[in-house]
KEKE-3310 file (N, C-alpha, C; in steps of 0.2 Angstrom, whole numbers, plus 5000, padded with zeros to 4 digits):
npx = (4586:4592:4602:4602:4612:4610:4615:4614:4609:4595:4586:4570:4563:4556:4541:4538:4538:4549:4559:4550:4548:4561:4557:4548:4552:4557:4569:4580:4583:4595:4601:4616:4631:4631:4644:4652:4660:4673:4673:4661:4652:4657:4651:4638:4640:4647:4635:4628:4620:4616:4621:4614:4623:4628:4637:4647:4665:4668:4677:4693:4694:4682:4674:4680:4676:4662:4659:4648:4643:4635:4631:4632:4623:4623:4618:4614:4623:4638:4651:4665:4668:4669:4677:4682:4690:4691:4679:4677:4685:4679:4669:4657:4644:4642:4629:4620:4614:4607:4603:4592:4592:4594:4586:4581:4595:4599:4590:4594:4606:4602:4598:4608:4616:4608:4608:4623:4622:4614:4617:4610:4612:4622:4614:4603:4610:4616:4603:4598:4608:4603:4607:4603:4609:4610:4616:4620:4615:4617:4608:4600:4598:4608:4618:4636:4637:4647:4647:4655:4657:4642:4631:4617:4615:4621:4615:4601:4601:4606:4595:4588:4593:4590:4579:4578:4585:4600:4615:4624:4637:4646:4658:4663:4671:4664:4654:4650:4651:4642:4630:4631:4628:4616:4607:4607:4618:4634:4647:4662:4675:4689:4692:4683:4676:4686:4679:4668:4653:4648:4654:4647:4652:4649:4656:4662:4670:4685:4696:4704:4701:4700:4710:4726:4731:4721:4710:4717:4715:4704:4688:4691:4679:4672:4659:4658:4650:4646:4640:4645:4658:4666:4681:4684:4690:4703:4701:4709:4715:4704:4698:4708:4706:4694:4698:4707:4699:4698:4689:4671:4662:4658:4647:4642:4638:4646:4662:4678:4681:4668:4657:4662:4675:4689:4691:4687:4695:4686:4677:4681:4679:4681:4677:4664:4655:4655:4654:4645:4639:4631:4623:4628:4614:4611:4602:4590:4577:4559:4555:4568:4573:4563:4565:4578:4578:4570:4575:4589:4583:4576:4589:4596:4585:4583:4597:4598:4589:4596:4597:4601:4604:4598:4604:4621:4638:4649:4665:4663:4659:4651:4634)
npy = (4999:5016:5026:5037:5049:5056:5067:5077:5084:5089:5086:5085:5087:5096:5107:5102:5085:5081:5073:5061:5064:5063:5047:5043:5047:5035:5034:5027:5032:5033:5035:5045:5047:5064:5070:5065:5053:5043:5029:5024:5029:5022:5011:5016:5026:5020:5014:5026:5039:5051:5066:5072:5083:5088:5099:5093:5087:5084:5076:5071:5058:5053:5053:5046:5033:5033:5026:5030:5043:5056:5071:5080:5088:5103:5104:5119:5135:5138:5130:5126:5116:5107:5098:5105:5104:5091:5086:5090:5085:5073:5075:5079:5085:5100:5108:5119:5130:5144:5159:5152:5150:5163:5172:5167:5164:5177:5184:5175:5181:5195:5190:5183:5196:5204:5196:5196:5211:5214:5204:5195:5180:5179:5185:5178:5167:5172:5176:5163:5158:5164:5178:5194:5206:5219:5224:5238:5241:5245:5255:5246:5256:5265:5261:5259:5247:5235:5227:5213:5208:5206:5200:5191:5186:5196:5208:5207:5206:5219:5227:5222:5227:5242:5244:5244:5257:5259:5263:5258:5249:5243:5232:5224:5214:5211:5219:5236:5252:5261:5253:5249:5259:5262:5253:5258:5255:5261:5264:5255:5255:5245:5240:5239:5253:5259:5264:5257:5248:5237:5221:5211:5196:5190:5184:5173:5158:5152:5160:5167:5181:5188:5191:5193:5206:5211:5212:5220:5233:5236:5246:5249:5237:5231:5222:5207:5197:5180:5172:5163:5156:5146:5148:5160:5166:5169:5159:5158:5170:5178:5174:5180:5194:5194:5192:5203:5215:5222:5217:5218:5205:5191:5184:5169:5155:5146:5135:5135:5119:5108:5098:5090:5087:5096:5105:5121:5136:5148:5143:5141:5141:5153:5166:5165:5172:5182:5176:5169:5153:5145:5130:5128:5132:5143:5144:5134:5133:5131:5136:5139:5124:5118:5125:5123:5110:5107:5114:5108:5094:5098:5099:5089:5081:5088:5086:5070:5069:5072:5087:5102:5111:5123:5129:5129:5127:5137:5131:5118:5100:5097:5096)
npz = (4989:4985:4996:5007:5017:5034:5042:5050:5068:5069:5057:5050:5062:5065:5062:5047:5038:5033:5028:5023:5011:5004:5007:4999:4987:4983:4989:5003:5020:5031:5046:5055:5065:5072:5074:5064:5064:5057:5057:5062:5050:5039:5036:5032:5022:5011:5003:5000:4991:4993:5003:5019:5029:5045:5056:5056:5050:5033:5025:5014:5016:5020:5007:5001:5004:4999:4987:4979:4980:4976:4979:4993:5004:5013:5028:5032:5032:5032:5026:5029:5034:5025:5014:4999:4989:4989:4985:4972:4964:4964:4957:4966:4970:4982:4991:5002:5014:5011:5021:5025:5042:5046:5051:5062:5071:5071:5080:5092:5094:5097:5110:5116:5118:5126:5138:5141:5141:5151:5162:5165:5167:5177:5187:5189:5193:5206:5213:5217:5224:5236:5236:5233:5227:5215:5201:5190:5174:5156:5144:5128:5119:5122:5115:5104:5093:5085:5070:5064:5049:5037:5031:5027:5042:5048:5044:5047:5061:5062:5058:5070:5080:5076:5079:5093:5094:5095:5090:5075:5066:5056:5047:5032:5019:5007:5005:4999:5005:5002:5002:5014:5020:5016:5021:5031:5041:5049:5039:5042:5035:5037:5049:5065:5075:5089:5098:5100:5110:5110:5102:5088:5082:5065:5054:5040:5038:5046:5049:5062:5072:5082:5095:5106:5103:5096:5107:5114:5108:5107:5114:5132:5142:5134:5127:5118:5107:5101:5087:5076:5072:5084:5082:5077:5088:5098:5112:5125:5124:5126:5138:5146:5144:5150:5163:5167:5165:5153:5143:5146:5145:5137:5128:5119:5106:5103:5105:5103:5101:5102:5111:5122:5122:5123:5136:5137:5140:5143:5151:5164:5181:5189:5179:5176:5179:5169:5157:5142:5137:5127:5118:5104:5099:5091:5080:5080:5079:5076:5065:5056:5058:5049:5036:5034:5032:5020:5012:5010:5007:4996:4986:4987:4979:4967:4963:4959:4951:4941:4939:4940:4955:4965:4977:4975:4981:4977:4970:4974:4965:4951:4944)
capx = (4585:4597:4601:4603:4613:4608:4620:4610:4604:4589:4584:4565:4561:4552:4534:4536:4542:4554:4562:4545:4549:4565:4555:4542:4555:4559:4576:4580:4586:4600:4605:4622:4633:4633:4652:4654:4665:4673:4673:4654:4650:4658:4645:4634:4644:4647:4628:4624:4620:4616:4623:4612:4627:4629:4642:4654:4669:4667:4685:4693:4693:4676:4674:4684:4672:4657:4659:4642:4639:4633:4628:4634:4619:4624:4613:4618:4627:4644:4653:4671:4671:4670:4685:4681:4694:4690:4672:4678:4690:4676:4663:4653:4639:4640:4624:4621:4605:4608:4596:4587:4592:4595:4582:4584:4601:4600:4587:4598:4612:4601:4597:4615:4618:4605:4610:4627:4622:4611:4620:4605:4614:4626:4609:4599:4614:4615:4597:4598:4612:4602:4611:4600:4613:4609:4621:4617:4618:4617:4600:4604:4597:4614:4626:4638:4635:4649:4649:4661:4653:4635:4629:4610:4614:4622:4609:4594:4604:4606:4588:4585:4596:4587:4573:4581:4589:4608:4620:4626:4641:4651:4663:4662:4674:4659:4648:4651:4650:4636:4628:4630:4625:4608:4606:4606:4623:4638:4652:4668:4681:4695:4691:4677:4679:4687:4673:4659:4654:4648:4655:4646:4654:4646:4661:4661:4675:4689:4702:4703:4701:4700:4718:4727:4731:4714:4707:4721:4715:4697:4688:4689:4672:4668:4655:4659:4647:4649:4636:4648:4663:4671:4689:4688:4693:4708:4698:4713:4716:4699:4699:4713:4704:4689:4700:4711:4693:4696:4680:4667:4657:4658:4643:4645:4634:4650:4669:4683:4681:4662:4653:4667:4681:4692:4689:4688:4698:4682:4672:4684:4674:4683:4675:4658:4649:4655:4653:4638:4639:4625:4626:4627:4607:4607:4598:4587:4569:4555:4555:4571:4573:4560:4566:4585:4577:4567:4580:4592:4579:4576:4595:4595:4579:4587:4606:4598:4585:4601:4598:4608:4601:4598:4610:4627:4643:4656:4671:4662:4658:4646:4630)
capy = (5008:5021:5030:5046:5048:5061:5067:5082:5082:5092:5086:5082:5088:5102:5106:5098:5079:5083:5064:5059:5069:5057:5042:5046:5048:5029:5032:5026:5037:5032:5041:5044:5052:5069:5070:5062:5049:5041:5023:5023:5031:5018:5006:5021:5029:5013:5015:5032:5043:5059:5067:5079:5085:5093:5104:5089:5087:5081:5076:5064:5051:5050:5052:5039:5026:5033:5028:5030:5049:5064:5076:5084:5093:5106:5108:5125:5139:5138:5125:5127:5109:5102:5096:5107:5101:5083:5085:5094:5080:5068:5076:5078:5094:5103:5113:5122:5131:5150:5162:5148:5151:5171:5176:5163:5167:5185:5183:5173:5184:5199:5187:5184:5203:5207:5192:5199:5218:5216:5200:5190:5171:5179:5188:5170:5162:5175:5174:5155:5157:5169:5184:5197:5211:5222:5226:5243:5241:5251:5251:5245:5261:5270:5259:5257:5240:5236:5220:5209:5203:5211:5196:5189:5186:5202:5212:5203:5208:5227:5228:5221:5234:5249:5245:5246:5263:5259:5265:5251:5251:5235:5230:5218:5215:5210:5224:5244:5258:5264:5247:5247:5265:5261:5248:5261:5253:5266:5259:5256:5254:5240:5239:5241:5258:5256:5266:5254:5246:5229:5220:5205:5192:5184:5183:5168:5157:5149:5162:5168:5188:5191:5190:5198:5213:5215:5215:5227:5238:5238:5250:5244:5235:5229:5216:5202:5192:5176:5167:5162:5151:5146:5147:5168:5171:5166:5159:5161:5181:5182:5173:5184:5201:5195:5194:5209:5220:5225:5212:5216:5201:5186:5178:5164:5151:5140:5137:5129:5112:5107:5091:5090:5084:5099:5111:5128:5141:5151:5139:5142:5145:5163:5170:5163:5179:5187:5172:5166:5151:5139:5123:5130:5130:5149:5140:5129:5136:5125:5138:5138:5118:5116:5129:5119:5103:5107:5117:5100:5090:5100:5099:5081:5079:5091:5083:5064:5070:5076:5093:5108:5114:5131:5134:5125:5131:5137:5127:5110:5097:5098:5092)
capz = (4986:4985:5002:5010:5025:5037:5050:5054:5071:5070:5052:5050:5069:5067:5060:5043:5039:5026:5026:5021:5004:5003:5007:4993:4980:4983:4994:5011:5026:5036:5051:5056:5072:5069:5073:5058:5066:5050:5056:5061:5047:5034:5033:5028:5015:5007:5001:5000:4985:4995:5011:5023:5033:5048:5055:5055:5045:5027:5021:5010:5019:5021:5003:4997:5005:4996:4978:4975:4982:4971:4983:5001:5006:5018:5032:5036:5026:5032:5022:5030:5037:5020:5008:4994:4983:4988:4981:4967:4962:4963:4955:4969:4972:4988:4993:5007:5015:5012:5022:5030:5048:5048:5057:5073:5073:5072:5087:5099:5092:5101:5116:5121:5119:5133:5144:5143:5143:5158:5166:5165:5169:5183:5189:5191:5198:5212:5218:5218:5231:5241:5234:5229:5225:5209:5198:5185:5167:5154:5137:5122:5115:5122:5113:5100:5092:5079:5066:5059:5044:5037:5027:5028:5047:5051:5043:5052:5068:5062:5059:5077:5085:5074:5084:5099:5095:5095:5082:5073:5062:5052:5041:5027:5013:5001:5005:4999:5010:5000:5003:5022:5023:5014:5027:5040:5044:5047:5035:5046:5032:5037:5056:5070:5080:5096:5102:5100:5115:5108:5096:5085:5077:5059:5050:5039:5038:5052:5052:5068:5073:5089:5098:5111:5100:5095:5114:5118:5102:5108:5120:5139:5146:5128:5127:5114:5105:5095:5085:5071:5074:5089:5079:5076:5095:5104:5119:5131:5125:5128:5147:5150:5144:5155:5171:5166:5165:5147:5142:5152:5146:5132:5125:5113:5104:5101:5107:5098:5103:5106:5114:5128:5116:5126:5142:5135:5146:5144:5156:5170:5187:5191:5175:5175:5181:5164:5150:5143:5134:5123:5116:5098:5098:5090:5072:5083:5080:5072:5057:5054:5055:5043:5030:5033:5029:5015:5007:5009:5004:4988:4983:4986:4975:4960:4959:4959:4945:4934:4937:4943:4961:4967:4979:4974:4984:4973:4969:4972:4961:4946:4945)
cpx = (4592:4596:4604:4605:4613:4611:4620:4607:4596:4586:4576:4561:4557:4546:4532:4541:4545:4558:4557:4545:4555:4562:4549:4544:4559:4568:4575:4584:4590:4603:4612:4624:4634:4639:4656:4659:4667:4672:4665:4651:4650:4653:4638:4636:4643:4641:4626:4626:4620:4619:4620:4618:4625:4633:4648:4658:4666:4673:4686:4692:4687:4671:4676:4679:4663:4658:4654:4640:4640:4633:4628:4629:4620:4619:4613:4619:4634:4647:4663:4674:4670:4673:4682:4684:4693:4683:4673:4680:4685:4669:4656:4651:4640:4637:4625:4614:4605:4602:4590:4586:4594:4592:4582:4591:4602:4595:4591:4604:4611:4600:4602:4618:4615:4609:4617:4627:4620:4612:4614:4606:4617:4619:4605:4602:4617:4608:4597:4603:4610:4604:4607:4602:4611:4614:4619:4620:4618:4611:4603:4603:4605:4622:4626:4638:4639:4648:4651:4658:4644:4631:4621:4609:4615:4616:4604:4595:4604:4598:4585:4587:4593:4582:4574:4582:4595:4609:4625:4631:4644:4655:4663:4666:4670:4653:4651:4649:4642:4630:4624:4627:4616:4604:4605:4613:4630:4644:4657:4675:4683:4694:4686:4681:4682:4682:4667:4660:4651:4650:4651:4649:4650:4651:4661:4667:4679:4693:4698:4706:4701:4706:4719:4728:4723:4711:4711:4719:4707:4696:4686:4681:4668:4665:4656:4653:4647:4643:4637:4650:4666:4679:4691:4690:4697:4705:4704:4714:4709:4696:4701:4711:4698:4692:4705:4704:4693:4690:4676:4663:4659:4653:4643:4640:4638:4657:4671:4683:4674:4662:4659:4673:4688:4689:4692:4691:4692:4675:4674:4681:4675:4680:4669:4654:4651:4655:4647:4639:4634:4627:4626:4622:4606:4600:4591:4581:4566:4555:4561:4575:4569:4562:4574:4583:4575:4572:4586:4589:4578:4583:4596:4593:4583:4592:4603:4593:4589:4599:4600:4603:4602:4606:4618:4633:4648:4662:4670:4661:4653:4641:4631)
cpy = (5010:5024:5035:5047:5054:5063:5074:5080:5082:5090:5081:5084:5093:5102:5101:5092:5079:5076:5062:5059:5062:5051:5041:5046:5041:5029:5030:5030:5032:5037:5039:5049:5058:5074:5069:5057:5044:5032:5020:5025:5026:5015:5010:5026:5025:5012:5022:5037:5050:5059:5073:5079:5090:5097:5100:5088:5084:5079:5070:5058:5049:5049:5048:5033:5029:5034:5030:5037:5054:5070:5078:5089:5096:5106:5112:5129:5139:5129:5124:5120:5106:5102:5098:5103:5096:5081:5088:5089:5075:5069:5077:5085:5095:5109:5116:5127:5139:5154:5157:5149:5158:5173:5172:5164:5174:5187:5181:5178:5192:5197:5186:5192:5204:5203:5195:5205:5217:5210:5196:5183:5173:5181:5182:5166:5166:5174:5167:5153:5161:5176:5189:5205:5213:5225:5228:5241:5247:5248:5250:5251:5267:5266:5262:5251:5240:5228:5219:5203:5204:5207:5195:5189:5193:5207:5212:5207:5216:5227:5228:5227:5241:5250:5246:5255:5264:5260:5259:5253:5245:5237:5223:5218:5215:5216:5232:5246:5260:5258:5248:5252:5265:5255:5252:5259:5258:5262:5262:5255:5246:5235:5242:5248:5257:5260:5262:5249:5237:5227:5211:5203:5188:5184:5176:5164:5154:5155:5169:5178:5191:5189:5195:5205:5217:5218:5222:5233:5241:5243:5245:5244:5232:5223:5213:5196:5189:5171:5165:5156:5154:5150:5156:5169:5165:5166:5160:5168:5182:5180:5178:5192:5201:5197:5200:5217:5222:5222:5214:5209:5196:5183:5175:5159:5145:5143:5131:5122:5113:5101:5088:5087:5088:5105:5116:5133:5147:5147:5138:5147:5153:5168:5169:5168:5180:5181:5168:5161:5145:5134:5124:5128:5136:5146:5136:5131:5129:5129:5138:5129:5115:5120:5125:5114:5103:5109:5110:5096:5089:5098:5094:5079:5079:5085:5075:5064:5070:5085:5097:5112:5122:5135:5128:5130:5131:5134:5118:5106:5101:5092:5088)
cpz = (4988:4991:5001:5016:5026:5044:5053:5059:5072:5064:5054:5058:5070:5063:5055:5041:5032:5025:5023:5013:5000:5000:5000:4988:4980:4985:5002:5014:5030:5040:5054:5063:5068:5071:5067:5059:5060:5050:5058:5055:5040:5032:5029:5022:5010:5002:5000:4995:4986:5001:5014:5027:5037:5049:5055:5051:5039:5024:5016:5009:5020:5014:4998:5001:5005:4990:4976:4976:4975:4974:4991:5001:5012:5022:5036:5030:5027:5031:5024:5033:5031:5015:5002:4988:4984:4984:4974:4962:4961:4960:4961:4973:4979:4987:5000:5007:5015:5016:5027:5040:5051:5052:5065:5073:5076:5078:5092:5098:5098:5110:5120:5123:5126:5138:5146:5146:5150:5164:5170:5169:5176:5189:5193:5196:5207:5216:5219:5223:5235:5240:5231:5227:5218:5206:5190:5182:5163:5148:5133:5116:5116:5118:5107:5096:5084:5076:5063:5053:5044:5029:5029:5036:5050:5050:5047:5060:5067:5062:5065:5080:5082:5077:5091:5099:5094:5089:5080:5066:5059:5046:5038:5020:5005:5001:5003:5005:5009:5001:5010:5023:5020:5019:5034:5044:5042:5045:5040:5044:5035:5044:5060:5073:5084:5101:5104:5107:5116:5101:5092:5080:5071:5054:5045:5038:5046:5053:5058:5068:5078:5093:5105:5108:5098:5101:5116:5114:5103:5115:5128:5141:5137:5127:5120:5113:5100:5092:5078:5071:5079:5087:5078:5081:5097:5111:5125:5130:5127:5136:5149:5150:5150:5162:5170:5166:5159:5143:5147:5153:5138:5131:5118:5112:5102:5104:5102:5097:5108:5108:5118:5125:5120:5130:5139:5141:5148:5150:5162:5175:5188:5185:5173:5175:5175:5158:5152:5138:5132:5120:5107:5094:5093:5082:5073:5083:5075:5064:5054:5052:5050:5035:5029:5029:5022:5011:5005:5007:4996:4985:4980:4980:4967:4959:4957:4953:4940:4932:4942:4950:4962:4971:4980:4978:4978:4974:4971:4965:4956:4944:4937)
residu = (MET:PRO:THR:VAL:LEU:VAL:THR:ALA:ARG:SER:PHE:SER:THR:GLY:SER:VAL:ASP:VAL:GLU:ARG:SER:LEU:VAL:GLU:ALA:GLY:LEU:THR:VAL:ALA:ARG:GLY:PRO:ALA:THR:HIS:ASP:LEU:GLU:ALA:LEU:THR:PRO:LEU:LEU:SER:ASP:ALA:VAL:ALA:TRP:VAL:ALA:GLY:THR:GLY:PRO:VAL:THR:ALA:GLU:HIS:LEU:ASP:ARG:ALA:PRO:GLY:LEU:ARG:VAL:VAL:ALA:ARG:TYR:GLY:VAL:GLY:VAL:ASP:ALA:VAL:ASP:LEU:VAL:ALA:THR:ARG:ALA:ARG:GLY:ILE:VAL:VAL:THR:ASN:THR:PRO:GLY:ALA:ASN:SER:ASP:ALA:VAL:ALA:ASP:PHE:THR:ILE:ALA:LEU:LEU:LEU:ALA:ALA:LEU:ARG:GLY:VAL:VAL:ALA:GLY:ASP:ARG:ARG:VAL:ARG:ALA:GLY:ASP:TRP:ARG:VAL:GLU:ARG:ALA:ARG:GLU:VAL:ALA:SER:LEU:ARG:VAL:GLY:LEU:ILE:GLY:VAL:GLY:ARG:ILE:GLY:ARG:ALA:VAL:ALA:ARG:ARG:LEU:ALA:GLY:PHE:GLY:ALA:VAL:VAL:SER:GLY:ILE:ASP:PRO:TYR:VAL:SER:ASP:GLU:ASP:LEU:ALA:ALA:LEU:GLY:ILE:VAL:PRO:ALA:GLY:ASP:ALA:ILE:PRO:ALA:ASP:VAL:ASP:VAL:VAL:CYS:LEU:HIS:ALA:PRO:GLY:THR:ALA:GLN:ILE:VAL:ASP:ARG:GLU:TRP:ILE:ALA:GLY:ALA:ARG:PRO:GLY:LEU:ILE:LEU:VAL:ASN:THR:ALA:ARG:GLY:SER:LEU:VAL:ASP:GLU:HIS:ALA:VAL:ALA:GLU:GLY:LEU:ARG:GLN:GLY:HIS:LEU:ALA:ALA:TYR:ALA:THR:ASP:THR:LEU:ALA:ALA:GLU:GLY:GLY:VAL:ALA:LYS:SER:PRO:LEU:LEU:ASP:GLN:ASP:ILE:ALA:ASP:ARG:VAL:VAL:VAL:THR:PRO:HIS:SER:ALA:ALA:GLN:THR:VAL:GLU:ALA:VAL:ASP:ARG:MET:GLY:SER:MET:ALA:VAL:GLY:SER:VAL:LEU:GLU:VAL:LEU:ALA:GLY:ARG:ALA:PRO:ARG:ASP:VAL:VAL:GLU:GLY:SER:GLY:SER:ALA)
# end
């Protein structure tokens, strides 16, 4: 039977058995490593007609070993790890799951912001060490928060911050000032104002945004929150900014190198009280897992039936 390769870690682990839809359609499901290790995937790719791919790279080398592949259904939104030139050249459709995890990531962004603002993790560590010293913080309603990227997730974060009473500004080259204002977001032009207290990163792609120059131009004591991509920040510059006191805290759900491949400077012990790092878990809610799985399976079944799926990534192949 035709095989669907699945390398997304949480696929079909929510409340809905989305894998069953593939089996009922006469397909075999084969599981592969989330790292997308080329040699480990080679025997699985050789029989695959569809690939439900996680965050690992999808390269031309992978595709060369999948002669029957017709669709890469990215389990999530970002497709920067997928070689779209290679998929287009081979006529392989690439889809994603826009909006499926927006609320989950927005909730987690607020969780990280609060953890950094109120020193939750550092406070827990002190108490466990017998130190009940209290660090005074600020309330969210007093903050000016800048959003870099105002897509689905950025807008969901803005809605949540509005409930706290924070003043929210934002920049996004794809959203007009009028649309930002209609969302209750203060348009910030090309750069986040230098007087904001918190910056949340929600930008797509991998281009570095936060570097030494960026940090130097920010307000001293800035809190930086990242639930987008580790590559958006220069981790050495952020660590330096924390040590110098220019940054008050960094809370992130991602690092430039994940899975123990290389040690990040942000994990150094001397700045542990100002850094919160979680294991790329922002999208991991039951509801988001169900939505991502259902959308990915829907795209696979549409392509294999010869129909154009709804969420085709621009620049990939065609059905």
